[in-house]
N, C-alpha and C positions, 0 to 999 in steps of 0.2 A: 469576589470571584475573580480570580486572577486573569483575565482576559488576553488574549492575544490578536492580531487583526493578520498580519501574514501568514500564507501558509509556508511549510517547512518544507525546505528544495533542499537540495545539495550546497547550491550556492550558500542560503541561506544559514545551513550547519557553519559550515566555513566561514562565514561571518561574523559568524555569532560569539564573543566576548566570551561569553558566561560557559558557554560550553566547549570550547575549547579541545576538535577532533585529535585525537590522535596520531591520525593519518587520513589524507584526502587524496585524489588523482579527478579526472575528468569525472569517473563514473561510481569512484566507492568514497564513502564516507566511513571513518571506524570511529567510534567512543568505548572508552573503556569504560566508561560509568556515565550515565546519563539520567547522574542522581538530577542536577539541574530540573528536567524533565516534574522531577517532582513538582514542582510549584506553579506546574502550567494546570489548567481547569482543561484547556482544548486543544486539539491540535489537528488541521488539515496536512496531510503528509501524503504529497506527490511523488513519493518514489517507492519503490518496494522497499522492507526492514525485516531484518531476521533479529530476531533480541534475546538472548538469555538470560534468564534469571538469577542471579547467585546468589544471590541475599533479600529477605524481606518477601513484599508481596503489591499488585498494584489492579485496583479495578476500577474499570474505565466502561464506556461504551465504543462497541465499534459499528460501524454504522448502526446505532440504532439498538445492537444487540449486546446485553450485559456477557463483559470476559473477565475472565479472574488470574491472573497470572504470578504463579508464585515457584517459591522457590524451587531450581532443578526441572523449571521448563522453558519452552523456547515457543515464542509468538512468532507466526510469520504473516505479515500484514502486505498485501498489493496494495500500488499506486492508488491516489484519490479516494481514502478512506478519511474519514473525518473520526477521530476519535473522543469524545465527550466526555464530563464527570468523571476526569480521571482524579482517582486519588492514591498516593500510594504512601506505605507504610515508611516511618523515618530512618530505618537501617536499610530504605533498598536502594540495589546494587544492580544493577543492569548493565552489560554490556551487548552494544548494538553495532549491526553494520545497516549502514542505507545504500540503495546501488539502484542506475538505469538500468533498465528493461534491455540495452542495448547489451552491457555487460552480461546479463543476467542469460541472454541468449549465446553471449560466446561463452561463458561458463556450461552451460547444457546439450548445447547442440539440437540433439533429437530427443531430448529427456525433456524439453521445455513443455512437450505434453504434461509431463507428469507434476509441474509446479500448475501447470493450469488449471489440472483435474483438481489437487489440493485446493487452491484460491478458490476456483471459479465452481468448481462443481460439489464438492464436500465441502468447503468452505472450513477447512479443519486447520484454524489459527492457533492452537493452541496444542502443543506437542511437549507428552511427558521425558523426560530420558529417562535410560534406565540407567544402571552403573558402568554397564560399557560404556553407553553414550558420553555419561558422565567424564569419564579417565580420557575417554577420545577429546572432547573438547577442552579437558584440562589440559593434553598434551600440545592439542592445536593453537590453543591460543598461547602456549611458552614458546612455541616457533613461530607463532606468527610477532610476538614482540621482538624476539629475535627480529624477525627481518626488518620490523619496524625501527628497529634502533638502528637498523645499519647506516653510516654516514651518510649524508646526502649524494656526497658525490660517487655515490657508487653507480655506475650506469645504468644496472640491469634492477634497480628497488623495484621499482613498480611492477615489471615483467613476473619478481619472486613472488613479491605478495597476492598476485593475482594466479600465480600459479597456486599457491598453497591455498585461496578462498577458492581456489575450483575446485580442488579435492575436495574441501570441506564440504561446499556445495551438492554437491555427486554424495558423498558420502550420508549427507545429509536429508537426499533423496531416496537413497536406499533404506534410512531409516523410516520414511514416511510414507515409501511404496508397502511393507511390511504390515503397515496397517488400513490400509486401502481395501474396498470390498475386491472380490473374484470380479475382474474385468473384461469386459470382451477384449476383442484383436482390436489394435492400435490401429488410430486410422494411419492415412500415408503422414509422410513428411511435410508435403507440400498442406495441407489440411491443415494441420498443428500452426506451422507458419503463418497460415493467411489466418489465422484464430490469433494468435497473438500480434500480428499486424493489427490489426481492427482494433485491439486492446490499445496498443502505443498510440493510434491514432485516435480512439476516443479520448486517452490520459490527455494528448498535447494539443487538442482542438476546445479554441476556444472563440464562440460559444462552442455549448456539445450538443445545442439542442439544435439539430438539425433535421433534415428528410433522411431515410434510409436511403434513398434515393442517392444522396450524398457519400454519404462512405463507402458505399460498393461503386461508385465510381470512385472516385481514391484508390480505392483497392483494384478496380479495373474488372469486378467480376458482377453477376448480376445479384439484384436484392435477394431473390429465392436462394440463390447458393452461399449468400453472405448469412442469411439467417437460418439453412439447414450446416452450416459451419458451426454456429456458433451453438446450437441446439447438440450439435452432436459433443462437442466436447465440453459443455458445461451447463446441460438442460436445460439452459435460456435462449431465449430469439434474442437477435442482435437489438429488435428492438424494444425488448426487457432493459437489457446493459444500457442500453443508454438513456432508457426512464431513469433505470438506479442510481446511473452517473449525473445526471440532473440534479436529482433528488438533493444528492448530498453536496448540490453547487449552493443551490437553493434554500440548505441549511446552513450553511456555513458563510453567505451574504446575510442572513438574515439573524445570527446569531452572532456573529463575530464581527460586524461592520454596523455604520450608523448610515450609510447607503440610504439614502428614500427609494422607499417600494418603484416606483417609474425608473432611477437608474440602476438600478435590480432588476428590473426586467429587460434595459436595453441590452447591460451588459449579458444577461445570459439569452440573447438572442430571441425574445418573444417579440410579436410585434405590435402588441398595445396591452397596456396596465389591465383590463378588461381580459384577453385572454390567458395572462400568465395568471390571475387572481382564481379566473375559473379550472387553470391546470392545477394551481397550489391546491384548491379545493379537493378535485378529484383525487390527488394522491395523497390529502396530508387529512382530508375531512374538516379542513379550517380554510380561514383567509390570511392573505400573506401577512396584515399588521399582528393577527392571535397567533400566529405559529410561530413569530420573531419573539413574541411576549412568551410562548410555553416554552421554546429553546432553551431562551433565559431564566428559566425558573419563575416565572415573574406574571401567569397567566391569573385572573381569576376563577 
């Protein structure tokens, strides 16, 4: 098993000599073929990802759930997701865009609620492309490649690329919207914004294991309001989302590092190893040590 120890961030992608992104700025990384990722067994994604499978297949677990990505499919991946047991066919060819929450908000504006529903409420991560969608993607990528190959001296290169990507994202949201069940009336823009701000805060908080009061205080709203916002936009409470993110961090540190249990406990914000062990037992049904062995496929 080829283990990695670092979380995959925009910066790590830019600095990875084996990957060599085709384009990057402060908010976006574009990779024409992430075939090198076929050599990775596990990846902790810290940014949003949209990837199109051009050829081949990839099987993996996303947050513990099995997914299969095949030709002419798109995978949508939110931040702080642990991809494990990644297996790719030798002919795999995937084009991928990695991007921050800030640029996503800039691209989608009031449509950000649709992205949130797809990611967090319906968890619609694999999208089948129709023949029309495929043609659109082909023409889009041809134009994107032309823009990427602009001379570096072009003062508007970044703006042109981002404008093109924004159009593609809106087009993608249009395709996705047709696949969703009939929706209730949309929530107010402020509610959608607060929901996105909560996820931004949760994603960048280290440690994430904090009281609800802390998150609500950072957003200058009440715990009840935060809980209602999350429930309305995703079907889960804020506490449930915090727990899900904390569990992903626990799995990451136990699987991907050799840090002692005590050090992991301190890193993740637990008061002592006894409380950490109890939390792991409640959430995973086993001890931290057994969970480490299970995640590494060595459990007896």
